[in-house]
DOMI-773361 format. One record per atom (N, C-alpha, C): x, y, z. Coordinates in steps of 0.2 Angstrom, whole numbers, plus 5000, padded with zeros to 4 digits. Example, Ala and Ser with C-alpha at 12.3 -4.5 7.8 and 13.67 -1.06 7.14 Angstrom:
BEGIN
+------+------+------+
:    x :    y :    z :
+------+------+------+
: 5066 : 4972 : 5039 :
: 5062 : 4978 : 5039 :
: 5066 : 4984 : 5039 :
: 5064 : 4989 : 5035 :
: 5068 : 4995 : 5036 :
: 5064 : 5000 : 5039 :
+------+------+------+
% end
This chain:
BEGIN
+------+------+------+
:    x :    y :    z :
+------+------+------+
: 5004 : 4994 : 5000 :
: 5000 : 5000 : 5000 :
: 5004 : 5006 : 5000 :
: 5002 : 5011 : 4996 :
: 5006 : 5017 : 4996 :
: 5007 : 5021 : 5002 :
: 5001 : 5021 : 5006 :
: 5000 : 5025 : 5011 :
: 5004 : 5023 : 5017 :
: 5005 : 5016 : 5018 :
: 5007 : 5013 : 5024 :
: 5014 : 5011 : 5023 :
: 5017 : 5010 : 5017 :
: 5023 : 5007 : 5016 :
: 5029 : 5013 : 5017 :
: 5027 : 5019 : 5015 :
: 5032 : 5025 : 5016 :
: 5038 : 5024 : 5012 :
: 5037 : 5022 : 5006 :
: 5043 : 5021 : 5002 :
: 5046 : 5028 : 5000 :
: 5042 : 5033 : 5001 :
: 5045 : 5040 : 4999 :
: 5049 : 5042 : 5006 :
: 5055 : 5043 : 5005 :
: 5060 : 5045 : 5010 :
: 5058 : 5051 : 5014 :
: 5054 : 5056 : 5011 :
: 5051 : 5062 : 5014 :
: 5046 : 5061 : 5019 :
: 5043 : 5055 : 5019 :
: 5037 : 5054 : 5024 :
: 5040 : 5052 : 5031 :
: 5037 : 5054 : 5036 :
: 5039 : 5054 : 5043 :
: 5041 : 5047 : 5044 :
: 5037 : 5042 : 5042 :
: 5037 : 5035 : 5044 :
: 5043 : 5031 : 5041 :
: 5047 : 5034 : 5037 :
: 5052 : 5031 : 5033 :
: 5059 : 5031 : 5038 :
: 5059 : 5035 : 5043 :
: 5064 : 5034 : 5048 :
: 5064 : 5028 : 5052 :
: 5069 : 5024 : 5053 :
: 5068 : 5018 : 5057 :
: 5067 : 5019 : 5064 :
: 5069 : 5025 : 5066 :
: 5068 : 5027 : 5073 :
: 5061 : 5031 : 5075 :
: 5057 : 5030 : 5070 :
: 5051 : 5034 : 5070 :
: 5047 : 5032 : 5076 :
: 5046 : 5026 : 5077 :
: 5042 : 5023 : 5082 :
: 5044 : 5025 : 5089 :
: 5051 : 5025 : 5090 :
: 5054 : 5027 : 5097 :
: 5053 : 5034 : 5098 :
: 5054 : 5038 : 5092 :
: 5053 : 5045 : 5093 :
: 5046 : 5047 : 5095 :
: 5041 : 5044 : 5091 :
: 5034 : 5045 : 5093 :
: 5032 : 5043 : 5100 :
: 5035 : 5038 : 5102 :
: 5033 : 5035 : 5109 :
: 5036 : 5040 : 5114 :
: 5042 : 5043 : 5113 :
: 5045 : 5047 : 5118 :
: 5042 : 5054 : 5118 :
: 5040 : 5057 : 5112 :
: 5036 : 5063 : 5112 :
: 5029 : 5062 : 5115 :
: 5026 : 5056 : 5114 :
: 5019 : 5055 : 5117 :
: 5019 : 5055 : 5124 :
: 5024 : 5051 : 5127 :
: 5024 : 5051 : 5134 :
: 5026 : 5057 : 5138 :
: 5031 : 5060 : 5135 :
: 5033 : 5067 : 5137 :
: 5028 : 5072 : 5137 :
: 5024 : 5072 : 5132 :
: 5019 : 5077 : 5132 :
: 5012 : 5075 : 5134 :
: 5012 : 5069 : 5138 :
: 5005 : 5066 : 5140 :
: 5001 : 5071 : 5144 :
: 5004 : 5074 : 5149 :
: 5000 : 5078 : 5153 :
: 4997 : 5084 : 5149 :
: 5002 : 5087 : 5145 :
: 4999 : 5093 : 5141 :
: 4994 : 5091 : 5136 :
: 4994 : 5085 : 5133 :
: 4989 : 5082 : 5129 :
: 4983 : 5081 : 5132 :
: 4983 : 5079 : 5138 :
: 4977 : 5078 : 5142 :
: 4973 : 5085 : 5144 :
: 4977 : 5090 : 5145 :
: 4975 : 5096 : 5147 :
: 4972 : 5099 : 5140 :
: 4975 : 5098 : 5135 :
: 4972 : 5100 : 5128 :
: 4966 : 5097 : 5127 :
: 4965 : 5090 : 5128 :
: 4959 : 5087 : 5126 :
: 4953 : 5089 : 5131 :
: 4955 : 5090 : 5137 :
: 4950 : 5093 : 5142 :
: 4947 : 5099 : 5140 :
: 4951 : 5103 : 5137 :
: 4949 : 5110 : 5135 :
: 4945 : 5110 : 5128 :
: 4944 : 5104 : 5125 :
: 4940 : 5103 : 5119 :
: 4935 : 5098 : 5121 :
: 4932 : 5098 : 5127 :
: 4927 : 5093 : 5129 :
: 4921 : 5093 : 5124 :
: 4919 : 5098 : 5121 :
: 4913 : 5098 : 5116 :
: 4915 : 5094 : 5110 :
: 4921 : 5095 : 5108 :
: 4924 : 5091 : 5102 :
: 4924 : 5083 : 5103 :
: 4926 : 5082 : 5109 :
: 4927 : 5075 : 5111 :
: 4920 : 5072 : 5113 :
: 4915 : 5076 : 5115 :
: 4908 : 5074 : 5116 :
: 4905 : 5072 : 5109 :
: 4906 : 5076 : 5104 :
: 4904 : 5074 : 5098 :
: 4907 : 5067 : 5095 :
: 4913 : 5067 : 5096 :
: 4917 : 5060 : 5094 :
: 4914 : 5054 : 5098 :
: 4913 : 5055 : 5104 :
: 4910 : 5050 : 5108 :
: 4903 : 5048 : 5106 :
: 4899 : 5053 : 5104 :
: 4892 : 5052 : 5101 :
: 4892 : 5048 : 5095 :
: 4897 : 5049 : 5090 :
: 4898 : 5046 : 5084 :
: 4900 : 5038 : 5086 :
: 4904 : 5037 : 5091 :
: 4906 : 5030 : 5093 :
: 4900 : 5027 : 5095 :
: 4896 : 5030 : 5100 :
: 4890 : 5027 : 5102 :
: 4885 : 5025 : 5097 :
: 4884 : 5030 : 5092 :
: 4880 : 5028 : 5087 :
: 4882 : 5022 : 5083 :
: 4888 : 5021 : 5082 :
: 4891 : 5015 : 5078 :
: 4890 : 5009 : 5083 :
: 4891 : 5010 : 5089 :
: 4890 : 5004 : 5094 :
: 4883 : 5002 : 5094 :
: 4878 : 5007 : 5095 :
: 4871 : 5005 : 5096 :
: 4868 : 5003 : 5089 :
: 4871 : 5005 : 5083 :
: 4868 : 5003 : 5077 :
: 4871 : 4996 : 5075 :
: 4875 : 4994 : 5078 :
: 4878 : 4987 : 5076 :
: 4873 : 4982 : 5079 :
: 4873 : 4976 : 5076 :
: 4868 : 4971 : 5077 :
: 4871 : 4965 : 5082 :
: 4866 : 4962 : 5085 :
: 4868 : 4956 : 5089 :
: 4872 : 4957 : 5095 :
: 4871 : 4963 : 5099 :
: 4874 : 4964 : 5105 :
: 4872 : 4959 : 5110 :
: 4877 : 4957 : 5114 :
: 4876 : 4952 : 5119 :
: 4878 : 4956 : 5126 :
: 4875 : 4953 : 5131 :
: 4876 : 4956 : 5138 :
: 4883 : 4956 : 5140 :
: 4887 : 4951 : 5138 :
: 4894 : 4951 : 5140 :
: 4899 : 4954 : 5135 :
: 4896 : 4957 : 5130 :
: 4901 : 4960 : 5125 :
: 4905 : 4965 : 5128 :
: 4911 : 4966 : 5125 :
: 4916 : 4971 : 5127 :
: 4918 : 4975 : 5121 :
: 4919 : 4981 : 5122 :
: 4921 : 4986 : 5117 :
: 4928 : 4988 : 5119 :
: 4933 : 4989 : 5114 :
: 4940 : 4991 : 5116 :
: 4941 : 4997 : 5112 :
: 4945 : 5002 : 5116 :
: 4948 : 5008 : 5112 :
: 4955 : 5007 : 5112 :
: 4958 : 5009 : 5106 :
: 4965 : 5008 : 5104 :
: 4968 : 5015 : 5105 :
: 4973 : 5016 : 5109 :
: 4977 : 5022 : 5110 :
: 4973 : 5027 : 5114 :
: 4970 : 5024 : 5120 :
: 4965 : 5028 : 5124 :
: 4969 : 5034 : 5127 :
: 4975 : 5034 : 5128 :
: 4979 : 5040 : 5132 :
: 4976 : 5040 : 5139 :
: 4974 : 5046 : 5141 :
: 4972 : 5047 : 5147 :
: 4964 : 5045 : 5148 :
: 4961 : 5042 : 5143 :
: 4955 : 5039 : 5144 :
: 4949 : 5044 : 5144 :
: 4950 : 5050 : 5141 :
: 4944 : 5054 : 5141 :
: 4938 : 5052 : 5136 :
: 4940 : 5049 : 5130 :
: 4935 : 5047 : 5126 :
: 4931 : 5040 : 5129 :
: 4935 : 5036 : 5132 :
: 4933 : 5030 : 5135 :
: 4928 : 5032 : 5140 :
: 4930 : 5037 : 5145 :
: 4925 : 5038 : 5150 :
: 4919 : 5042 : 5148 :
: 4919 : 5046 : 5142 :
: 4913 : 5049 : 5140 :
: 4908 : 5044 : 5137 :
: 4911 : 5039 : 5134 :
: 4907 : 5034 : 5131 :
: 4904 : 5029 : 5136 :
: 4908 : 5027 : 5141 :
: 4906 : 5023 : 5146 :
: 4900 : 5026 : 5151 :
: 4901 : 5033 : 5151 :
: 4896 : 5037 : 5155 :
: 4889 : 5036 : 5152 :
: 4889 : 5036 : 5145 :
: 4882 : 5035 : 5142 :
: 4880 : 5028 : 5141 :
: 4884 : 5023 : 5142 :
: 4882 : 5016 : 5142 :
: 4885 : 5013 : 5148 :
: 4883 : 5014 : 5154 :
: 4887 : 5012 : 5160 :
: 4886 : 5004 : 5161 :
: 4881 : 5001 : 5158 :
: 4880 : 4994 : 5159 :
: 4884 : 4990 : 5155 :
: 4888 : 4993 : 5150 :
: 4892 : 4989 : 5146 :
: 4899 : 4989 : 5148 :
: 4903 : 4984 : 5145 :
: 4910 : 4983 : 5147 :
: 4914 : 4987 : 5142 :
: 4919 : 4991 : 5145 :
: 4923 : 4995 : 5141 :
: 4930 : 4994 : 5143 :
: 4935 : 4993 : 5138 :
: 4942 : 4993 : 5139 :
: 4946 : 4998 : 5135 :
: 4950 : 5002 : 5139 :
: 4954 : 5007 : 5135 :
: 4961 : 5004 : 5135 :
: 4965 : 5004 : 5130 :
: 4971 : 5001 : 5129 :
: 4976 : 5007 : 5127 :
: 4982 : 5006 : 5129 :
: 4987 : 5011 : 5127 :
: 4994 : 5008 : 5128 :
: 4999 : 5010 : 5125 :
: 5006 : 5007 : 5126 :
: 5009 : 5010 : 5132 :
: 5007 : 5015 : 5134 :
: 5010 : 5019 : 5140 :
: 5007 : 5018 : 5146 :
: 5011 : 5014 : 5151 :
: 5008 : 5014 : 5158 :
: 5007 : 5020 : 5161 :
: 5011 : 5025 : 5160 :
: 5011 : 5032 : 5163 :
: 5004 : 5035 : 5161 :
: 5002 : 5035 : 5155 :
: 4996 : 5037 : 5153 :
: 4990 : 5033 : 5156 :
: 4991 : 5027 : 5156 :
: 4985 : 5023 : 5159 :
: 4984 : 5024 : 5167 :
: 4990 : 5025 : 5170 :
: 4989 : 5027 : 5177 :
: 4984 : 5033 : 5178 :
: 4985 : 5038 : 5174 :
: 4981 : 5043 : 5175 :
: 4974 : 5042 : 5173 :
: 4973 : 5037 : 5168 :
: 4966 : 5035 : 5165 :
: 4963 : 5031 : 5171 :
: 4966 : 5027 : 5174 :
: 4963 : 5023 : 5180 :
: 4961 : 5028 : 5185 :
: 4965 : 5032 : 5187 :
: 4963 : 5037 : 5192 :
: 4957 : 5041 : 5191 :
: 4957 : 5043 : 5184 :
: 4951 : 5047 : 5182 :
: 4945 : 5043 : 5181 :
: 4946 : 5036 : 5180 :
: 4940 : 5032 : 5179 :
: 4938 : 5028 : 5185 :
: 4941 : 5029 : 5190 :
: 4940 : 5024 : 5196 :
: 4933 : 5023 : 5198 :
: 4928 : 5028 : 5197 :
: 4921 : 5028 : 5199 :
: 4917 : 5023 : 5194 :
: 4920 : 5021 : 5189 :
: 4917 : 5017 : 5184 :
: 4919 : 5010 : 5184 :
: 4916 : 5005 : 5188 :
: 4918 : 4999 : 5189 :
: 4918 : 4994 : 5182 :
: 4914 : 4996 : 5177 :
: 4914 : 4992 : 5171 :
: 4919 : 4995 : 5166 :
: 4923 : 4999 : 5168 :
: 4929 : 5002 : 5163 :
: 4935 : 4999 : 5166 :
: 4939 : 4996 : 5161 :
: 4946 : 4994 : 5163 :
: 4951 : 4997 : 5158 :
: 4957 : 4998 : 5161 :
: 4962 : 5000 : 5156 :
: 4968 : 4995 : 5156 :
: 4971 : 4994 : 5150 :
: 4976 : 4988 : 5150 :
: 4981 : 4991 : 5145 :
: 4988 : 4989 : 5147 :
: 4993 : 4991 : 5143 :
: 4993 : 4986 : 5137 :
: 4993 : 4989 : 5131 :
: 4993 : 4985 : 5125 :
: 4996 : 4990 : 5119 :
: 5001 : 4987 : 5115 :
: 5004 : 4991 : 5110 :
: 5000 : 4989 : 5104 :
: 4998 : 4994 : 5100 :
: 4994 : 4993 : 5094 :
: 4997 : 4989 : 5089 :
: 5004 : 4989 : 5089 :
: 5008 : 4985 : 5084 :
: 5008 : 4977 : 5085 :
: 5005 : 4975 : 5091 :
: 5006 : 4968 : 5093 :
: 4999 : 4965 : 5093 :
: 4998 : 4959 : 5092 :
: 4991 : 4956 : 5092 :
: 4989 : 4955 : 5099 :
: 4982 : 4955 : 5099 :
: 4979 : 4954 : 5106 :
: 4980 : 4947 : 5108 :
: 4980 : 4945 : 5114 :
: 4981 : 4938 : 5116 :
: 4975 : 4934 : 5114 :
: 4969 : 4936 : 5113 :
: 4964 : 4932 : 5112 :
: 4960 : 4934 : 5106 :
: 4959 : 4930 : 5101 :
: 4955 : 4931 : 5095 :
: 4947 : 4931 : 5097 :
: 4944 : 4936 : 5094 :
: 4937 : 4936 : 5095 :
: 4935 : 4939 : 5102 :
: 4939 : 4942 : 5105 :
: 4938 : 4945 : 5112 :
: 4933 : 4950 : 5112 :
: 4933 : 4954 : 5107 :
: 4929 : 4961 : 5107 :
: 4923 : 4961 : 5102 :
: 4918 : 4965 : 5104 :
: 4912 : 4965 : 5099 :
: 4913 : 4972 : 5095 :
: 4917 : 4977 : 5098 :
: 4917 : 4983 : 5095 :
: 4924 : 4986 : 5096 :
: 4927 : 4989 : 5091 :
: 4934 : 4992 : 5092 :
: 4934 : 4999 : 5090 :
: 4937 : 5004 : 5093 :
: 4937 : 5011 : 5091 :
: 4943 : 5014 : 5093 :
: 4944 : 5020 : 5089 :
: 4950 : 5024 : 5091 :
: 4949 : 5031 : 5088 :
: 4952 : 5036 : 5091 :
: 4952 : 5043 : 5089 :
: 4958 : 5046 : 5089 :
: 4960 : 5048 : 5083 :
: 4966 : 5052 : 5081 :
: 4972 : 5047 : 5083 :
: 4972 : 5041 : 5082 :
: 4977 : 5037 : 5083 :
: 4981 : 5034 : 5077 :
: 4977 : 5033 : 5072 :
: 4980 : 5030 : 5066 :
: 4986 : 5034 : 5063 :
: 4985 : 5041 : 5063 :
: 4990 : 5045 : 5060 :
: 4997 : 5045 : 5064 :
: 4997 : 5042 : 5070 :
: 5003 : 5042 : 5074 :
: 5007 : 5035 : 5072 :
: 5004 : 5031 : 5068 :
: 5007 : 5024 : 5067 :
: 5010 : 5024 : 5060 :
: 5016 : 5022 : 5060 :
: 5019 : 5021 : 5053 :
: 5017 : 5015 : 5050 :
: 5013 : 5010 : 5053 :
: 5010 : 5005 : 5050 :
: 5003 : 5004 : 5052 :
: 4999 : 5008 : 5051 :
: 4992 : 5008 : 5053 :
: 4988 : 5001 : 5051 :
: 4990 : 4998 : 5045 :
: 4987 : 4992 : 5043 :
: 4988 : 4987 : 5048 :
: 4994 : 4986 : 5050 :
: 4996 : 4981 : 5055 :
: 4991 : 4982 : 5061 :
: 4991 : 4988 : 5064 :
: 4986 : 4989 : 5070 :
: 4979 : 4987 : 5068 :
: 4977 : 4989 : 5063 :
: 4970 : 4988 : 5061 :
: 4969 : 4980 : 5060 :
: 4974 : 4977 : 5057 :
: 4973 : 4970 : 5056 :
: 4973 : 4966 : 5063 :
: 4977 : 4968 : 5067 :
: 4977 : 4965 : 5074 :
: 4970 : 4966 : 5077 :
: 4967 : 4972 : 5077 :
: 4961 : 4973 : 5080 :
: 4955 : 4969 : 5076 :
: 4956 : 4968 : 5070 :
: 4951 : 4964 : 5066 :
: 4951 : 4957 : 5068 :
: 4956 : 4954 : 5069 :
: 4957 : 4947 : 5072 :
: 4954 : 4947 : 5079 :
: 4954 : 4952 : 5083 :
: 4952 : 4952 : 5090 :
: 4945 : 4953 : 5090 :
: 4941 : 4954 : 5085 :
: 4934 : 4955 : 5085 :
: 4930 : 4949 : 5084 :
: 4925 : 4948 : 5088 :
: 4921 : 4942 : 5087 :
: 4917 : 4942 : 5080 :
: 4915 : 4937 : 5077 :
: 4911 : 4937 : 5071 :
: 4905 : 4942 : 5072 :
: 4904 : 4946 : 5067 :
: 4899 : 4951 : 5067 :
: 4901 : 4958 : 5071 :
: 4907 : 4958 : 5073 :
: 4910 : 4964 : 5077 :
: 4911 : 4969 : 5072 :
: 4912 : 4975 : 5074 :
: 4913 : 4981 : 5070 :
: 4918 : 4986 : 5073 :
: 4921 : 4990 : 5069 :
: 4926 : 4995 : 5072 :
: 4925 : 5002 : 5069 :
: 4927 : 5007 : 5072 :
: 4926 : 5014 : 5070 :
: 4932 : 5018 : 5072 :
: 4935 : 5021 : 5067 :
: 4941 : 5025 : 5069 :
: 4940 : 5032 : 5066 :
: 4941 : 5037 : 5071 :
: 4940 : 5044 : 5069 :
: 4947 : 5048 : 5068 :
: 4948 : 5051 : 5063 :
: 4954 : 5055 : 5062 :
: 4953 : 5062 : 5060 :
: 4957 : 5066 : 5062 :
: 4956 : 5074 : 5061 :
: 4957 : 5075 : 5053 :
: 4954 : 5080 : 5051 :
: 4955 : 5082 : 5044 :
: 4960 : 5087 : 5043 :
: 4966 : 5085 : 5040 :
: 4972 : 5090 : 5040 :
: 4970 : 5096 : 5036 :
: 4965 : 5096 : 5032 :
: 4963 : 5102 : 5028 :
: 4959 : 5107 : 5032 :
: 4957 : 5105 : 5038 :
: 4954 : 5110 : 5042 :
: 4960 : 5115 : 5044 :
: 4959 : 5122 : 5043 :
: 4964 : 5127 : 5045 :
: 4966 : 5126 : 5052 :
: 4961 : 5125 : 5057 :
: 4963 : 5124 : 5064 :
: 4968 : 5118 : 5065 :
: 4966 : 5113 : 5062 :
: 4970 : 5107 : 5063 :
: 4977 : 5108 : 5060 :
: 4977 : 5111 : 5054 :
: 4983 : 5112 : 5051 :
: 4988 : 5116 : 5055 :
: 4985 : 5122 : 5058 :
: 4989 : 5126 : 5062 :
: 4992 : 5123 : 5069 :
: 4987 : 5119 : 5071 :
: 4989 : 5115 : 5078 :
: 4994 : 5110 : 5077 :
: 4995 : 5107 : 5071 :
: 4999 : 5101 : 5070 :
: 5006 : 5103 : 5066 :
: 5006 : 5109 : 5063 :
: 5012 : 5110 : 5058 :
: 5018 : 5110 : 5062 :
: 5019 : 5113 : 5068 :
: 5025 : 5113 : 5071 :
: 5026 : 5108 : 5077 :
: 5022 : 5102 : 5076 :
: 5023 : 5097 : 5081 :
: 5025 : 5091 : 5077 :
: 5032 : 5088 : 5078 :
: 5034 : 5083 : 5075 :
: 5030 : 5076 : 5075 :
: 5027 : 5075 : 5081 :
: 5024 : 5069 : 5082 :
: 5017 : 5069 : 5078 :
: 5015 : 5075 : 5075 :
: 5009 : 5075 : 5072 :
: 5009 : 5075 : 5064 :
: 5015 : 5075 : 5062 :
: 5016 : 5076 : 5054 :
: 5013 : 5071 : 5050 :
: 5012 : 5065 : 5052 :
: 5008 : 5060 : 5048 :
: 5001 : 5062 : 5047 :
: 4998 : 5067 : 5051 :
: 4991 : 5069 : 5050 :
: 4990 : 5071 : 5043 :
: 4995 : 5074 : 5040 :
: 4995 : 5076 : 5033 :
: 4994 : 5071 : 5028 :
: 4995 : 5064 : 5030 :
: 4994 : 5059 : 5025 :
: 4986 : 5057 : 5026 :
: 4983 : 5059 : 5030 :
: 4976 : 5057 : 5031 :
: 4971 : 5060 : 5026 :
: 4967 : 5055 : 5023 :
: 4962 : 5057 : 5018 :
: 4957 : 5051 : 5018 :
: 4952 : 5053 : 5015 :
: 4947 : 5047 : 5014 :
: 4950 : 5041 : 5010 :
: 4954 : 5043 : 5005 :
: 4958 : 5038 : 5001 :
: 4962 : 5034 : 5005 :
: 4967 : 5037 : 5009 :
: 4972 : 5033 : 5013 :
: 4968 : 5029 : 5018 :
: 4963 : 5032 : 5022 :
: 4959 : 5028 : 5027 :
: 4956 : 5022 : 5024 :
: 4953 : 5023 : 5018 :
: 4950 : 5017 : 5014 :
: 4955 : 5012 : 5013 :
: 4961 : 5014 : 5010 :
: 4966 : 5009 : 5008 :
: 4969 : 5005 : 5014 :
: 4970 : 5009 : 5020 :
: 4972 : 5005 : 5026 :
: 4967 : 5000 : 5028 :
: 4960 : 5002 : 5028 :
: 4955 : 4997 : 5030 :
: 4955 : 4991 : 5026 :
: 4955 : 4993 : 5019 :
: 4955 : 4987 : 5014 :
: 4961 : 4982 : 5015 :
: 4967 : 4985 : 5016 :
: 4973 : 4981 : 5017 :
: 4972 : 4977 : 5023 :
: 4969 : 4979 : 5028 :
: 4968 : 4976 : 5035 :
: 4963 : 4971 : 5034 :
: 4959 : 4970 : 5029 :
: 4954 : 4965 : 5028 :
: 4947 : 4967 : 5030 :
+------+------+------+
% end
């Protein structure tokens, strides 16, 4: 795939140290990112509403179904969704224990919300574990989004579904917010075409 192979040396993911660099910047900026997200509560409330619409519109939900978020960070989106569906089981995953410690503290009042360390580049330990998978502004941080999507697909039970929301780099606000942040440069690869290609390649 053109979008995920990064054969063009000018693309951010072509650096072999890209993942380590992204990880370091992510953890170092974690608290600042959480503050930024908290300041955009209405935006995240709309994103949570979209995820809930997808969850509720899917078929054959069972009482023991679990939904998983990839790259949950401080757990803001996970908590918003869980607040609207408190009877459901929600799992937030992130590769950073530091971020998840904050997520657990903030989500302590919600017994059906769990946070687990998981790297999106790695397969989940159990196939068919989840009924619904979702993520928000995570794919553009990955130099191999197809790999992450493929692992999630294999972790969904038959009939399961997933939803990923990505920022539009053509939006002037997004463009200005991201242009001087090295960890956000892959957002400029995001388009309907590349998202479709990644999803198709992941099966």
